[in-house]
C-alpha positions in Angstrom: 2.6 -19.5 -0.7 5.7 -18.9 -2.8 3.8 -16.3 -4.7 3.1 -14.3 -1.5 6.8 -14.4 -0.5 7.8 -13.2 -3.9 5.2 -10.4 -3.7 6.6 -9.4 -0.3 10.2 -9.3 -1.6 9.2 -7.1 -4.6 6.9 -4.8 -2.6 8.1 -1.2 -2.9 6.8 1.3 -0.3 7.7 4.3 -2.4 5.7 2.9 -5.4 2.8 2.0 -3.1 2.7 5.6 -1.7 2.8 7.0 -5.2 -0.1 4.8 -6.1 -2.0 5.8 -3.0 -1.6 9.5 -4.0 -2.9 8.6 -7.5 -5.9 6.8 -6.0 -6.6 9.8 -3.8 -6.5 12.1 -6.8 -8.9 9.8 -8.7 -11.3 9.6 -5.8 -11.5 13.4 -5.6 -12.8 13.6 -9.2 -16.4 14.6 -9.4 -17.3 12.3 -12.3 -16.1 9.0 -10.9 -18.7 6.3 -10.7 -19.7 4.6 -7.4 -18.3 1.3 -8.6 -15.0 2.8 -9.6 -14.8 4.6 -6.2 -15.4 1.4 -4.4 -12.7 -0.4 -6.4 -10.2 2.3 -5.8 -11.1 2.5 -2.1 -10.5 -1.2 -1.7 -7.2 -1.0 -3.6 -6.2 1.9 -1.4 -7.0 0.3 1.9 -5.1 -2.9 0.8 -2.1 -0.9 -0.2 -2.2 1.2 3.0 -2.2 -2.0 5.1 0.8 -3.4 3.1 2.7 -0.1 3.6 1.9 -0.2 7.3 3.0 -3.8 7.7 6.2 -3.1 5.7 7.1 -0.1 8.0 6.4 -2.2 11.1 8.9 -4.8 9.8 11.5 -2.1 9.1 10.9 -0.7 12.6 11.5 -4.1 14.1 14.7 -4.6 12.1 16.0 -1.2 13.3 15.2 -2.0 16.9 17.2 -5.2 16.5 20.1 -3.4 15.0 20.1 -0.7 17.7 19.7 -3.2 20.5 
């Protein structure tokens, strides 16, 4: 549980978006294996969900600030 909270604190949206771009480039390669594609796809979907959740949290904070 403490590990998850630490991960949330250190999560960086910009780094995640950069990694998603890299994953996309790798998936576009013609010589990538099916297993590697699946691994990258899974990583990408997990990162995309974390980014979405982070942005939802920021949006909620902004709504509180703006009243």
